[in-house]
C-alpha positions, 0 to 999 in steps of 0.5 A: 500499500505504502509503495503504491501510494509513493508510486502514485505521488511520483506519477503526479510529480512527473506530470507536473514537471512535464506540464511545466516544460511546455510554453502553450498550456492551459491551467485548469485542464492541465490541473485535471490531467495532473491528478486524473490523466493516465497518460504522461507520453503520446497524448490522445485528445480529439482535435478542432481542425480536422478540416485543415487536415483535409486541405493539407492532404488535398495539397499533397495528393491533389485529390478532391476534398470529398474523396479525402472526407470519405477517406476520413470517415473510415475512422468511425467505431461503428465500423466493425472492421475498424474496431477488430484492429484494436485490442481490448486494452484500448476500449478499456482505456479509451472512449470511442472517440476520434483521439487520433489527432495528426495521425488522421493526416497519416492515415489519409495519405496512406489511403490516398497514395497507396505506398507498398510500404509504410514504416513507423519509427518509434510505435510506442503503444501502437495507436498510430500503428494500428491506424496504419495497418488498418489503412494498408488493409483497406488498400488491399481491399481495393487493389487486390493484385497488389502487396501492401505491408507495414514495419514498425520499429521501437528500441523498447517493446511496450506493455498494454499494446492497442493493436489486436494481434489477434485479428486475422484480416491482415497479416502483412505487418511486422514490429521490430524491437531494435534500434531504428538506425540499424534496422534502416542501415540493413534495410535494402528494399526499394519500394514506394514508401511512406516513412514516418519519423516518431522515434527519438525527437531530436535533429541529429537522430532524425537527419540520420534516419532520412539519410538512411531511408533515402536510398530505399525510396522510389517515385512518390514516396513521402517522409513524415516527421511527427515533431518540428525539430527542423530536420526535415526542412534541412533535409527537404531543402538539400534534396529539393523536395516540397515541405508542408506543416500541419499543426493540430489544435487540441480539444479539451486538453492542456497541451495545445497540439503537436506539428506533422511535417511532410516532404513529398515526393521522392 
């Protein structure tokens, strides 16, 4: 009992210290999260500016807004196919809300551009991973003669994964728990790839990632960075590629939202 209490106090202090690290924060929502929130990283929340995701994706894909909106509507828990990709742990810890934030941008791009392979570095508990695997499953349903795959890497295997490993509808996925840079050094395939960088959030690490994956990219590949260190901007300028940013606006949460940057086409 004493150990449990001490761990709870330690968790509260950790959240308070994390809250102070952010410049843009909301006090009362922050206080609620410090005392009642279960997450201390990879926050999940609804967002207000979903329409901006659609416009961002339209610039990248050149698709009509109504087509992109139809893709976005696939993320609906009334959809039994989608529900089957999430574990019981997901439904025990999250309400049936659209808590995927900027990951919705990733989903639309995967569904629209239909890459042969999605690689995500830094899968954590698999929230984005599950969406990407589902996107590749949907691509397989539309393009039955093509192989669509997903690979997720993380240096540490996390507990309480939200992906349902019992799902038998789609098996073309793989989780590799090793250093991302080592994986990329040994990865030889050249394909149409959407690469999502969400591992170690620092400039030098990400530049190494991008330089390693570059050899594997064929026409119409895309690189997404799930933070804003400036690394993908530097890499895009160096490689003469277009870059666009999307900043999400969180709904009813103390943290204002994260930024995804998208570099296209390789």
